[in-house]
C-alpha positions as CSV (number, residue, x, y, z in Angstrom):
1,X,80.3,53.7,231.6
2,X,76.7,53.8,231.4
3,X,74.4,52.0,229.3
4,X,73.4,54.0,226.5
5,X,77.3,55.2,225.8
6,X,78.2,51.7,225.6
7,X,75.6,51.2,222.7
8,X,77.0,54.1,221.1
9,X,80.8,52.4,221.4
10,X,79.6,49.1,219.7
11,X,77.9,50.7,216.9
12,X,80.8,52.5,216.1
13,X,82.8,50.0,215.9
14,X,80.2,47.6,214.2
15,X,80.2,50.8,211.5
16,X,84.3,50.3,211.1
17,X,84.2,47.0,211.1
18,X,81.8,47.1,208.1
19,X,84.2,50.2,206.2
20,X,87.2,48.2,206.6
21,X,85.0,44.8,205.1
22,X,84.0,46.9,202.4
23,X,87.4,48.1,201.8
24,X,89.1,44.7,201.4
25,X,86.1,43.5,199.2
26,X,86.9,46.2,196.9
27,X,90.1,46.3,196.5
28,X,89.9,42.7,196.0
29,X,87.4,43.0,193.5
30,X,89.6,45.3,191.5
31,X,92.9,43.0,191.7
32,X,90.4,39.9,190.4
33,X,89.4,42.4,187.4
34,X,92.9,43.9,186.5
35,X,94.4,40.0,186.3
36,X,91.6,39.5,183.7
37,X,93.4,41.8,181.7
38,X,96.0,39.8,180.2
39,X,96.6,36.3,178.3
40,X,98.4,35.4,181.2
41,X,95.8,36.4,184.0
42,X,95.8,33.7,186.3
43,X,92.0,33.7,187.1
44,X,90.7,34.1,183.7
45,X,93.0,32.5,181.1
46,X,89.8,33.0,178.6
47,X,89.9,36.8,178.9
48,X,86.3,36.9,177.7
49,X,85.2,39.4,181.0
50,X,82.5,42.0,179.8
51,X,83.4,45.6,179.4
52,X,83.4,47.4,182.7
53,X,83.5,51.0,181.2
54,X,80.8,52.9,179.6
55,X,81.1,54.2,176.0
56,X,79.4,53.6,172.4
57,X,80.0,50.9,170.3
58,X,81.6,51.9,167.0
59,X,83.1,50.6,163.9
60,X,87.1,51.5,164.0
61,X,87.6,49.1,161.1
62,X,85.9,46.9,158.4
63,X,85.9,45.7,154.6
64,X,83.5,43.8,152.6
65,X,84.1,39.8,152.2
66,X,84.6,39.8,147.9
67,X,85.2,36.4,146.8
68,X,86.6,32.8,148.0
69,X,90.0,32.9,147.2
70,X,91.2,30.8,144.5
71,X,93.6,28.0,145.3
72,X,92.0,27.8,148.9
73,X,88.8,25.5,147.4
74,X,89.6,22.3,149.0
75,X,92.1,22.8,152.3
76,X,91.2,26.7,153.2
77,X,93.9,27.1,155.4
78,X,93.7,24.3,157.4
79,X,96.7,23.9,160.0
80,X,97.9,27.6,159.4
81,X,97.5,30.7,161.6
82,X,96.2,33.7,159.9
83,X,97.3,37.2,161.3
84,X,95.3,40.2,159.8
85,X,97.2,43.4,159.9
86,X,94.4,46.2,160.0
87,X,94.3,49.7,161.2
88,X,92.0,51.5,163.5
89,X,90.4,55.0,162.7
90,X,89.2,55.5,166.2
91,X,90.2,53.9,169.7
92,X,88.6,52.4,172.5
93,X,88.5,50.5,175.9
94,X,87.1,47.1,174.6
95,X,86.9,45.2,171.4
96,X,85.2,42.7,169.4
97,X,85.5,41.5,166.0
98,X,83.2,39.3,163.5
99,X,84.3,36.5,161.5
100,X,82.8,35.6,157.9
101,X,82.5,31.8,156.5
102,X,80.2,33.7,153.5
103,X,82.2,31.9,150.5
104,X,83.1,28.5,152.7
105,X,81.1,26.0,151.2
106,X,81.5,23.5,154.7
107,X,81.6,24.6,158.4
108,X,85.0,26.8,159.6
109,X,86.4,25.6,162.5
110,X,88.3,28.0,164.4
111,X,89.9,27.0,167.4
112,X,91.8,30.0,168.7
113,X,91.7,33.6,168.0
114,X,93.4,36.0,169.5
115,X,93.8,40.2,169.1
116,X,96.7,42.6,169.8
117,X,98.6,45.9,169.4
118,X,100.9,45.8,166.7
119,X,104.4,46.6,168.1
120,X,104.9,48.7,164.6
121,X,103.4,49.4,161.8
122,X,103.0,46.6,159.4
123,X,104.7,44.3,161.7
124,X,103.7,40.5,162.8
125,X,104.6,41.4,166.4
126,X,102.5,42.2,169.1
127,X,103.2,45.2,171.5
128,X,104.4,44.0,175.0
129,X,101.2,43.0,176.9
130,X,98.6,43.5,174.8
131,X,97.8,40.0,173.7
132,X,94.1,39.0,174.3
133,X,92.6,35.8,173.9
134,X,89.4,36.0,172.3
135,X,86.2,33.8,172.9
136,X,83.2,33.4,171.4
137,X,80.2,32.8,173.6
138,X,82.5,31.9,176.3
139,X,84.2,29.3,174.2
140,X,87.7,29.8,173.2
141,X,86.8,28.1,169.7
142,X,83.6,28.6,167.6
143,X,82.1,26.9,164.5
144,X,80.8,29.3,161.5
145,X,78.3,27.5,159.3
146,X,79.1,28.0,155.6
147,X,77.6,31.1,154.7
148,X,77.6,32.8,157.7
149,X,79.5,35.1,160.7
150,X,80.4,35.2,164.2
151,X,80.7,38.3,166.6
152,X,83.2,37.6,169.2
153,X,82.6,38.1,173.3
154,X,84.0,41.5,174.0
155,X,87.4,41.8,175.5
156,X,89.0,44.8,177.8
157,X,91.6,46.0,176.2
158,X,93.5,49.6,175.1
159,X,92.8,50.1,171.6
160,X,94.9,53.2,170.2
161,X,93.3,54.9,167.5
162,X,95.4,55.1,164.1
163,X,97.3,52.3,164.8
164,X,97.8,48.7,163.5
165,X,95.6,46.0,165.2
166,X,97.0,42.1,164.5
167,X,93.7,39.7,164.7
168,X,94.9,35.7,164.5
169,X,93.0,32.9,163.8
170,X,93.5,29.5,163.8
171,X,91.4,26.6,161.8
172,X,93.1,23.0,162.4
173,X,90.8,21.4,160.1
174,X,89.7,21.7,155.9
175,X,87.0,24.4,155.4
176,X,87.1,25.2,151.4
177,X,87.0,28.3,150.3
178,X,88.5,31.5,152.0
179,X,86.2,34.0,152.5
180,X,88.1,37.1,151.7
181,X,89.1,40.8,150.3
182,X,91.7,41.3,147.8
183,X,92.4,44.5,147.7
184,X,94.1,44.9,151.4
185,X,96.9,47.1,150.7
186,X,98.4,45.9,153.6
187,X,100.5,43.0,154.3
188,X,99.2,40.2,156.8
189,X,100.8,37.5,157.6
190,X,100.6,33.5,158.2
191,X,102.0,30.7,160.4
192,X,101.8,27.3,159.9
193,X,100.5,25.5,163.1
194,X,98.7,27.4,166.1
195,X,100.5,30.7,166.7
196,X,97.9,32.6,168.1
197,X,99.0,33.5,171.4
198,X,102.5,34.2,169.8
199,X,103.7,37.6,170.9
200,X,106.7,37.4,168.6
201,X,106.2,37.4,164.7
202,X,108.7,35.2,163.6
203,X,107.0,31.9,163.2
204,X,104.6,34.3,160.6
205,X,107.1,33.7,157.6
206,X,104.4,34.4,154.8
207,X,103.3,37.5,153.8
208,X,99.6,38.1,152.3
209,X,98.2,40.6,150.3
210,X,94.7,40.0,151.6
211,X,92.0,39.9,154.6
212,X,91.2,36.9,155.5
213,X,88.1,35.9,157.2
214,X,87.7,38.7,159.4
215,X,85.0,41.6,158.4
216,X,85.0,44.3,161.6
217,X,86.5,45.3,164.6
218,X,84.2,47.1,166.8
219,X,85.8,49.0,169.9
220,X,84.0,50.6,173.0
221,X,84.7,54.0,172.4
222,X,85.2,57.4,174.3
223,X,86.0,59.7,171.9
224,X,83.1,58.6,169.1
225,X,79.1,58.4,168.9
226,X,78.9,56.8,166.0
227,X,80.3,55.1,162.6
228,X,80.2,56.5,159.0
229,X,80.6,53.9,156.7
230,X,82.1,54.6,153.1
231,X,80.7,52.1,150.2
232,X,82.2,52.4,147.0
233,X,84.8,50.5,144.4
234,X,88.2,50.7,143.8
235,X,88.5,54.4,144.4
236,X,87.7,53.6,148.0
237,X,89.5,50.2,148.0
238,X,92.4,52.8,147.5
239,X,94.1,50.1,145.1
240,X,96.9,52.9,144.0
241,X,97.4,54.1,147.3
242,X,100.8,53.4,148.9
243,X,101.2,50.1,150.1
244,X,101.1,49.3,153.7
245,X,101.0,53.6,154.6
246,X,97.4,53.5,155.1
247,X,97.0,56.7,152.6
248,X,93.6,55.9,150.9
249,X,90.7,59.0,150.9
250,X,89.1,57.1,153.9
251,X,91.7,57.2,156.0
252,X,92.8,60.6,155.6
253,X,88.7,61.2,156.4
254,X,88.9,59.8,159.8
255,X,91.7,61.4,160.6
256,X,89.7,64.9,159.7
257,X,86.7,63.6,162.0
258,X,89.2,62.7,165.0
259,X,91.0,65.8,164.8
260,X,89.7,69.3,163.5
261,X,87.3,71.4,166.0
262,X,83.7,70.9,165.5
263,X,83.5,67.7,163.4
264,X,81.3,65.3,164.5
265,X,83.0,62.5,166.3
266,X,82.2,59.7,163.9
267,X,84.7,56.4,163.3
268,X,85.2,55.5,159.7
269,X,84.9,52.2,158.3
270,X,85.6,51.4,154.2
271,X,83.5,48.9,152.2
272,X,84.9,49.3,149.2
273,X,85.2,46.4,146.6
274,X,87.6,47.1,143.6
275,X,85.5,46.7,140.2
276,X,82.0,46.9,142.5
277,X,78.9,48.1,140.5
278,X,75.5,49.6,141.9
279,X,73.2,47.1,139.8
280,X,75.2,44.0,138.6
281,X,77.0,41.3,140.6
282,X,80.7,40.6,139.8
283,X,80.8,37.2,137.1
284,X,81.9,34.3,139.5
285,X,78.9,32.4,141.3
286,X,79.5,30.4,144.4
287,X,77.2,27.3,145.6
288,X,76.7,27.9,149.3
289,X,74.2,25.8,151.0
290,X,70.7,26.0,149.2
291,X,71.9,29.3,148.0
292,X,74.4,31.0,145.3
293,X,76.6,33.8,146.5
294,X,78.2,36.1,144.0
295,X,81.9,37.3,144.2
296,X,81.8,40.9,144.1
297,X,78.4,41.8,144.8
298,X,76.6,44.6,143.4
299,X,76.2,47.2,145.6
300,X,72.5,47.0,146.3
301,X,72.7,43.5,146.9
302,X,75.1,44.2,149.6
303,X,74.1,47.3,151.1
304,X,72.5,45.5,153.9
305,X,75.5,43.5,155.0
306,X,78.0,45.8,154.5
307,X,76.3,49.0,155.3
308,X,73.1,49.0,157.2
309,X,74.6,46.2,159.3
310,X,77.5,47.8,160.3
311,X,78.0,48.9,164.2
312,X,76.8,52.2,165.4
313,X,76.4,53.7,161.7
314,X,75.0,57.2,162.1
315,X,75.4,58.0,158.2
316,X,76.7,56.7,154.9
317,X,79.1,57.9,151.8
318,X,78.2,56.1,148.4
319,X,81.0,56.8,146.1
320,X,79.5,53.7,143.1
321,X,78.8,54.1,139.5
322,X,81.8,54.5,137.4
323,X,82.3,50.4,137.0
324,X,78.4,50.6,135.9
325,X,79.4,52.9,133.2
326,X,83.4,51.7,132.3
327,X,83.1,47.9,132.7
328,X,81.5,45.4,130.2
329,X,78.3,45.3,129.7
330,X,78.2,49.4,129.8
331,X,75.4,50.8,131.7
332,X,74.7,53.4,129.5
333,X,71.2,54.7,130.6
334,X,72.2,57.2,133.4
335,X,68.7,57.1,134.7
336,X,69.1,53.6,135.5
337,X,72.3,54.5,137.5
338,X,70.7,57.2,139.5
339,X,68.2,55.0,140.5
340,X,70.1,52.4,141.5
341,X,71.8,55.3,144.0
342,X,68.1,56.9,144.9
343,X,67.3,53.2,146.1
344,X,70.5,52.7,148.2
345,X,69.2,56.3,149.7
346,X,66.0,55.2,150.5
347,X,67.4,52.0,152.5
348,X,69.5,54.3,154.2
349,X,66.5,56.5,154.9
350,X,64.4,53.9,156.2
351,X,67.3,53.2,159.1
352,X,67.4,57.2,159.8
353,X,70.6,57.8,158.3
354,X,71.9,60.8,156.2
355,X,73.2,59.7,153.1
356,X,76.6,61.7,151.5
357,X,76.9,60.8,147.8
358,X,79.8,61.5,145.4
359,X,79.8,62.5,141.9
360,X,82.1,60.6,139.7
361,X,85.5,60.8,138.5
362,X,86.8,61.7,135.1
363,X,88.5,58.5,133.4
364,X,89.9,60.0,130.1
365,X,93.0,58.1,128.9
366,X,92.2,54.6,130.8
367,X,92.0,51.6,128.2
368,X,87.9,51.6,129.0
369,X,87.4,55.3,128.0
370,X,84.7,55.9,125.5
371,X,83.3,59.1,124.3
372,X,79.9,57.7,124.7
373,X,80.6,56.8,128.1
374,X,81.6,60.3,129.0
375,X,78.1,61.6,127.8
376,X,76.8,58.8,130.5
377,X,79.3,59.8,133.3
378,X,78.2,63.7,132.9
379,X,74.4,63.1,132.8
380,X,74.7,61.0,136.0
381,X,76.8,64.0,137.6
382,X,74.7,66.2,136.9
383,X,71.0,64.3,138.5
384,X,73.6,64.0,141.5
385,X,74.0,68.0,141.6
386,X,70.9,68.7,141.1
387,X,69.9,67.6,144.9
388,X,67.6,64.8,143.8
389,X,69.5,61.7,144.5
390,X,71.6,62.2,148.0
391,X,71.0,64.4,150.7
392,X,73.9,65.7,150.2
393,X,76.9,65.2,147.6
394,X,80.6,65.9,147.5
395,X,82.1,66.5,144.0
396,X,85.0,64.6,144.0
397,X,84.9,65.0,140.3
398,X,85.4,69.1,140.3
399,X,87.8,68.3,142.9
400,X,90.0,66.1,140.7
401,X,89.4,67.3,137.6
402,X,92.4,68.6,135.3
403,X,90.9,72.4,134.5
404,X,92.6,72.5,131.4
405,X,90.6,69.3,130.1
406,X,87.9,68.4,132.6
407,X,87.7,64.8,131.1
408,X,91.0,63.9,132.6
409,X,92.3,63.8,136.0
410,X,94.6,66.6,137.0
411,X,98.0,65.4,136.5
412,X,99.1,65.3,140.2
413,X,96.1,63.6,141.0
414,X,97.0,61.2,138.6
415,X,98.3,57.3,139.8
416,X,99.0,57.0,136.2
417,X,96.3,54.6,134.9
418,X,94.3,58.0,134.5
419,X,91.7,56.4,136.8
420,X,92.4,55.9,140.3
421,X,94.3,58.5,141.9
422,X,98.0,59.4,143.2
423,X,98.0,59.1,147.1
424,X,97.8,63.2,146.5
425,X,94.3,62.7,144.9
426,X,93.2,60.4,147.9
427,X,94.0,63.3,149.9
428,X,92.5,66.0,147.9
429,X,89.4,64.1,147.9
430,X,89.2,63.8,152.1
431,X,89.7,67.4,151.8
432,X,87.0,68.4,149.7
433,X,84.7,66.6,151.7
434,X,82.6,68.8,153.9
435,X,82.6,67.3,157.3
436,X,79.3,69.4,158.7
437,X,76.9,67.0,155.6
438,X,77.6,64.6,158.2
439,X,75.6,65.6,161.0
440,X,71.9,65.6,161.2
441,X,69.1,63.1,160.4
442,X,68.1,61.8,157.2
443,X,64.7,63.7,155.5
444,X,61.6,61.7,155.1
445,X,61.6,62.4,151.5
446,X,64.0,64.0,149.0
């Protein structure tokens, strides 16, 4: 063998060794990564690994912290695990959550938290192999100061769209009032002791109609490019929709955006608070640190927190104004209402967001109805329809009114209280929405 042939053979052997070593390295690396994807994974039991795949972070579910839960002023939910059940609008390959202690009067100590796909709708049991431990800056515990919130680390997991998720937290010590959303229209669960890593729901013997602490679930999505945030009152909160069925109009809107050809690929998050007004806060006030926090804060005061700060927001839907007219003290100046709506639009435009507003639906027959209030409602709707309040509008009033008496809801769309829609009425609201209005950028000025 010549010296040149010997060098060639040596080079070939070295190349083979490099290729084989690389294959072994990458094979081991992939095995290590997959072992971190379950709670029981031996290499990383905390399961706080960052997402490995590309995508867009969007809001799959959210709710507004609305008040301090009555009866929790002293102990909070110390020594209990809270298992919130929430419904996704879109799926993803990683997830993270936001926890709020907005109405707490002392630090909230969360020592463990987890997330899982529910085994069945409205069920406290996790689907096999889906439970993941959550971390916060790499730690399994976090302390949330009074009046503050915290976002978890991202965790790799397959989050299905249109599915129920379980988000569980445990706090061992008293934390004062629990920050909650009272009109969940969804059963969640509570267990004694630290049951955050229970796959079974057997220990979760207490049912709850509230969402506690949890205010957002974000996902790293390949099916969505942004988030639509809907800010509203009980008509958006869906207070008369079928319990646990996800029949709010925002749920149906999410289905349309996901399923219809040519629709913008946006998720939908619902920031409705029952009784919410544009201009005025609710009556309750809580001292938190050096400031006071209102129960049921006005649309104007919560817009930055609940809308502009949401993950991946691309468009905003505003469905507020009925309670300004209907609730005491009545706001009888339509110009003040529409100016409040314009201010919300201006704030959204400052972030480059497109704004779609809703006309105010009829409420004759409701116990609070007065002929003078109907005049105000009509005046507000006239300004909305003029195009001088929002970029676009959806005419819920026209879609749900009784054609024989436009001051009333059509009977099949009326839940029976002559203010809130039935399931059919909520579906009609979503079907009325022109999905094309969500596309495009915000104009510089109306």
